[in-house]
N, C-alpha and C positions, 0 to 999 in steps of 0.2 A: 420433442421436448423443447427445442430452440423457439418453435412457433408459439407454444404455450407460454414460454418466458416472455417473448416480445409482447404477446397480448396482454399479460399481467401488467407489464411495465408501461403500457401505453396510455394509462390513465389511472388516477387514484382509485383504489378498491379496498373495501373493508373485507373482513373474513367470510361474511355471508355472500358477497359478490364472488369471491373466489369458489365457494362451494357450488355456485349455480353456473360455472363456466362450461360444464359439459359432463361427460360420463366419467371422467377421471375423478377417483376418490380423493378426499382431502389430503391424505398423507403424501400422494404423489405430487399434488400442488405445493405442499410444504417442501418437498425436495427440490422442486423447481426454484422456489424462492430461496432455499438455502444455497443452491448452486450460484445464484447471483449475490446473496449476501455474505458469502464467505469471504469476500474481498473487503468487507467493511469491519472496522474495529471501533470499540468504545472505550474510553479511558477518561478518568478524571483529569481536570485541567492542570493540577499541580505536577504530576510526573511529566507532562508535555512541556512544561516551562522550564525543566531542569535537565541540562545535558547529562549529567551522571546518571539521573534516574532513567532517562531514555535509554541510555547504554545498558544499565542494569536490567531493565525490563525488555530489551531486545526491541525497542520502538524504532523502526527505521522509516523515516518520513519521505525518503527519496522517491519522487514522481507520484506522490499521494496528494489527494485533496483533503486538506485539513479544515473541519468545520468547528468553530468555537461558538458553542451556544451561550446565552446570557453574557454576551461579550461586552456588555457595558461595564462589567468588573474586571475586564482583562488587565488593565494597566495596574489597577490597585492590587490585583492578585500577584501580578509579576513582582511588584515592589514587596509585598508582604512575604512571598516565598524566598526572595533574595535578601530580606532584612534578618540580620543575625543578632539575636539577644545573647549576651554573655554577661555572667555575674561572677562575683568571687566565689559563691557557692558551687557553681558549675566547674569553675577552675580547680577548687580544692577537691571536689569528688572525682573529677577526671585525673588529677594527679594520684589520688588514692588508688583508683582503679588500675592505672598504669603501674604503680608500685607492686600491688598485689599480683598482677599478671607477670610482671618481671620477676618477682621473687619466686614464683612458682615455675615459671618456664625458662628462666634464664640459661639453664644448660641445654635446653632443647631448641632454642632460637636459631635460625638459619644465619649465615654468615652475614647477609645483607642487613639483618635487623641489628645484630651486634655492632656492626660498623656504624650504622646510623645512630645507635645509641651512643657510641663513644665520640663520634663526629659532631653531633648536633643536639644532644640532650639539654646541654647548657643553653643553647640558642632558643630551643623551643620554649623553655621556661623563661627565656628572655622576652618572648612574645606575651606570655601570660603576665609577666611584670609590666610590660608595655600597656596592656589593656587595663590592668589594676591601677598602675600608678603613672602611666605615660612616661616610662622610663626609657632607657637607651637599649642598644643591641638590636633593635628591629632591623636596621639597615644592613646587618650582616647575614640575614637570612636570605636563601635563595628560594623563593616561593614556588618556582617551577620544579625544582628538584624535590621539594616537600610534596607537591601535588602528584608527582609521578610515583613517589614512594608510597603514599597513601593509597592511590588507585591500584597499584599492582599488588601491594601487600595485603590489602583489606584488613589492616591491623585494628582499625577502629571497630570493626564488626566482631573481630575475634576477642578483643578486650571487652567490649560490652556484652558479648555472649557469655564470657566466663564470669563476669560480674553478675549477670542475671541468675547464672547456675548457683553462685554462692548465696545470692540473696533468696532464692526459692528455698535451698536448703535450711537457710536460717529461719525463714518463716514457717516451714514444716515443722521444726523442732520447737519454735517459740511462737505460741498463738498471738502474743502482744505485738509481734512484728508483721502479721499478716495484713492488716489495714494499710500500713505504709508501703509494704511490698506491692499491694494492689494499685495504689496511687502512682507508684513509681513507673508501672507498666503503661500508664496513660500519657506519659510524656516523652519527649524526645531524649534519648540517652545522651548524658552529659558529654560523653567523648565525640559523639556525632556532631554535637554543637561546635566543639573545639576544632574538629576536622573541617567543617563548613568555614569557620573562621580563618583557618589556616589557607584553605583554598581560595577564599576571598582576597587574599593578599596578592594573588596573580592577576586580579582585575585591574584595569586602568585606574591610576590614582585619582582622576578627576571625576570618575563615575560613582565615587562613594566617599562617605564621610564617618568619622567616629564620634558618637555622642556619649558622653560620660555623664551619668547621674551624680551630681555633686551632694545631693541631700544624704543625710544620715551621717553618723560619726565614723571616723577611721576605724577600719576593722570590721565594720558591719557589711552586709550585703549591698554593694553599690553596682547596680546593673549598668552595662554598657550596650549601646546598639550600634550596628554598622549597617545602615540602610543603603541600598543602591539608589542612585539618583538617575540612572539612564536605563529604562525599561526596554529601550530598543535593542540594547547590546545582548539581552537574554532571549529576544524573540526573533532576532535576525537570522539565526541559523534555521529555525523553523521555517521562516519565509523562504530562505534561499534553497532549502532542500526539497520543500514540498512543490508540487506542480501548481497548486493554487491555494490560497488561504481565504476562507470565508468566516468573517465575523458577523454573527447574527444575534439579533435581540429585539425584543419588542419595543424597547425605548433606548435608542443609542445616542440620542441628541443631548447635549451638543457634542458634535464628532471632531471638532477642530483638534482636540488632544490626540486623536488617533493618528492624524496626519503629522503632527509635530513631534510626538513622543515615541511614536512606533515606526513610522515610515518616512521619516524626513529624508532618508537617503535614496528613496525610490523616485523616479521621475513621475510626474502627474498622469501620464498616460497609462501607467502600471496600476493606478487606483480606480476603482469603479464604485460608486455610492449609489445604492438603490434603496429608496424609501417609497412606501406606499401609504395610502390613508388607512383610517381605522375601519375595521369590518362592521362597526356599529354606524348606522345611519346618523346624519347630523341632527336629526329631530331628536334623538335619543340622548344627546349631550347638550348641556348649558354651562358655558364656562364664563365667569365673570370676576372682574377685580373690583374689590371695594376699597376705595381710597379715603373715605371717611365713615365714621361710625354714626349710630343713630342720634347722637347728641352734637354731631357736626365736628367732632375732633378728628384730626388727621390720623390715619391708621399707617404708621411707619415705625417698624420695630427694629431700629438699628440697635447695635450691642450697648451703646451708652444710654439709650433710652428704656431699655427693658425693665429698669428698675422704677420707671415712672408709674406710680400706683394709679393715677388718674387714667393713663393709657391703658393699664391692664383692666381697669373697671369698664372702660369703653369697649374693649375687647369682649368682656363679659356680656355686655348688653347686646353686642352684635351677635354673639353665639346664641343668646337667649332668643333673639329675634329669628334667627335661622332655625332653632329647634322647633318653633312654632309652625314652621312650613315643611320641614323635612320629615317624610314618613319613615317608619322602621328604623334602619341603622344610619348613624351619622358619626363619621370618623374625623376628628380634628387632629392634625399634625402640628406639632410645635417645634421650634428650632433647636432646643436642648433640654436636658433634664433639669438643669438649674432654672431655667425660665418656667418649666412646668411646675416646679415647686413654688416659685413666686406666685403663679397664677392661682394654685391651689390655696395658698395662704390669703392672697387678697380677696378671693372670691368667697372665702368662708367667714369673712368678718364684716363689720360695718352694717350699715342700714340697708345695703343692697342685697345681702344674703343671695348672691348669685347662685351658688352651688345648691342651696335649698329650693330655689325657684327652678333650677334645672331638673332637679330630681322629681318635681311634680309633673314634668313632661316625659322625660326619658331617664332610664336608669343609667347614671355615670359610673364608668369603669376605667380604671387605670392600675398597673401593678403587675404581679407575676403573669408572665405570657400565657401558660396554658390555662390557668384557672380564669383568667380574665376573658380570654377567647371563647371559652365554654359557656360562661354566663352571659357575655355580650351576644353571641350567637342565638341562644335560646331566647333572650328578650327581644333582640331586634327581629327575629323571624316570627315570633309569636308574642306580641306585647301583652303584658298582664293588664288587667282591668284599670283604667285611669291613666295609662301611659301609651304614648304613641311609638314607643320603641326604646332604643338604647343609644347612648352616645359614648364614644370611646375616645380617650386622649392618648395620643402617642407621640413619640419623638422621630422626627426625619433622620434616617440612616440607622435607626435601631431596629430590633427584631421585627417589629410590627410593620415597618415600612418596605420590607423586601421579602419575597418569597411566599407571602401570604395572600390569598385571594379574597377580598371582600365583595363577592359577586351578588347579583340581585339585592334582596332585602337587607343584606348585611351592610351595604353603604349606598344608600340613595343619594348621599352627598358626601364629598370630601372637602375639608376646609385646610388650606395651608396657611399658617400664621407666620408671617416674616419670611426672611431669607436665611436658611441655615448655613451661613458662612462658617468655615472652619476657624479654629483659634489662630489668629495671625501671629501670636506670640510664640507658637511652636517652633523650636529650632529646626526640627525636621521639615516643616512646611516652609520655613524661610529658605533653607538649603535647596529645596526643590525649586522654589520660585527663582532664586539666584541661578540655578543650573539652566533652566529653560531660557532665561533672559540671555545668558552668555552664549547659548548655542542656537538661538532662534535666527531666523533669516532676517534681513533688514527690510521688513515690510512695514515698518512703522507702528506696528501693534506691540503694546507692553505684553509680552509673552507671559511674564509672572502674574500680571493681573488677570490675563484670560485664563491661566490654569486656576487661579483662586476662584474665579466666577464659574468656571466649568464644573469644579468639584461641587460647589453649592447646587448648581442647576441640575446635575446628573442625579444628585441624591433626591432633589426636589421632584423631578420627573419620575423617578421610580415610585415615590410616594403617590403621585397622581395616578399612575398605572394600576394601583391596587383595586380601584373601584369597578371599572368596566372590563369584564373578563370574557364576554361572549356576544355574539351578534345580537341577541335579543335583549340584552342588558341596557339599563338606562341609569343615568346619574348626573347630579350637578357637581362642578368643580369650582369652588370659591376661593379666590386668592385674597387673603386678608392683609394686604400692605400695598400701598400706592405704587411702590417700586416696580411691581409686576406689569404695570401699564407703560414703563419706559421702553423705547425701542431697543436698547441693548439687552435688557433682561427678557423682553418678550420674544426677541430673535432666538433665544435659547430654549424656549418651551417646545414640546413636541410638535412636529409638523402637522399633525392631524388637528391640532387647536386652531392653527393658522389665523385667518381673518375673522374667525367667528367669536374671538375673545372680545366680551363687552367689558369696557372700561368706563367707570362712572364715579363721580363724587357725590351723587345724589342717592343716599341711602334708600329713601322711600321707593324711588323708581326701581332700584335693584331688587328690593323685597317683592314689588309688584310683578316684575318679569320672572323671578324665581317661583312666585306662587302660581302664576300662569303655567309655567312648565310643569310643576308637580301635579297641578289639577288636570292637565292633558294626558297624564299618564294614569290617571285612576280608571 
């Protein structure tokens, strides 16, 4: 059995290889594999990142190797998991659930529950008042005592369970309440949100902020958020308990944020970065930066210039020229939905009639994800008479830019328009940038600016990766913005692009080179 195990694990094998290993029938081979594989576990990333979830699920990471796949999203996932949305509706519903539970089980509550009710109920609602109106009393609460009580009593689970039972009974007797009851089951129970809020009070003050939405009239639902600013604090225990942590992904660059935001406390010799080239040969990829359009206008889509209709028309002429060259599917990524709307408006009017001219070459699609993908795939793979394929307009960072594969004829070219920088006016983003600046090492680099650029480039790189999905695939990647040719931005592109990126201000020369590339693949 041990010899068979070692032989199987000596090199990669598929199921047919295993069947041909000898006289042993396949079930025996599977037993050999199971003996080895029973030491492996698979879990969604969210429970791994939450200490209480790991404890509840019995996940012990001690001396284990933890492999995080699709790790380019790790920091964002940590921040999302530990960002607590709280609203006046959640507070009101939670208070109602507590009152119902207390009125039903007051005489059956154990002594510790009764004592807690007498000693701290006024203070607990002081926290609710603090979240709703930024009032007083918050400093009188002992968050560690509350954390211990919530963990040991499991009171939130009990109250939520009782409330679910009442809601199910009401829905069973009143059909008009069934739809609302079904929707309620698809969201986090309100009291669990309050529990997470109270537990967050035990975190270091500098690691979080409270953001209150001031819009809306008093008394209306005015949500608040309590995001964490320090992802390292929630991932550190995973690193310290595990024997090794592997962050794996197809496109991890730029990786600077992983050093500064997750592992800044580790010495450099504890970190190993391994990156390899693309499985696709260089002859199957053509990457190019277009700095000027066909009419000679500079292509630079800074936020303040995105409303420039002349620039948008120049973009349309650029896309038209590319459409004449690209066979089958062509995916164009734009920096935001707002800009996509401006493009559609500008291209649909005036003498240029860009959308009309595009539709004579390729069927243009954007809108609902499922229906768009179905129609785009059919037209791109098997163009109807008179068309060369389909063109899809998508937004960087949206549903079509991650998790979907545009392999083979679905994307023979991907164009990235502009740099999809996040909204710098966001209070949450400003808080993150300020936090990393305050905690950065004195390297002379503006850590806030680095974070801002890395967020943009990581989203861009994920969009690039949608096109080339296997060794025999081929495609062109076109960056439509002269800033992609600058050393700072260029250094944050995937390593497999490297020195092969062609930067040119001569539009005709770029079209000639792209034409030669596509003709070589016929």
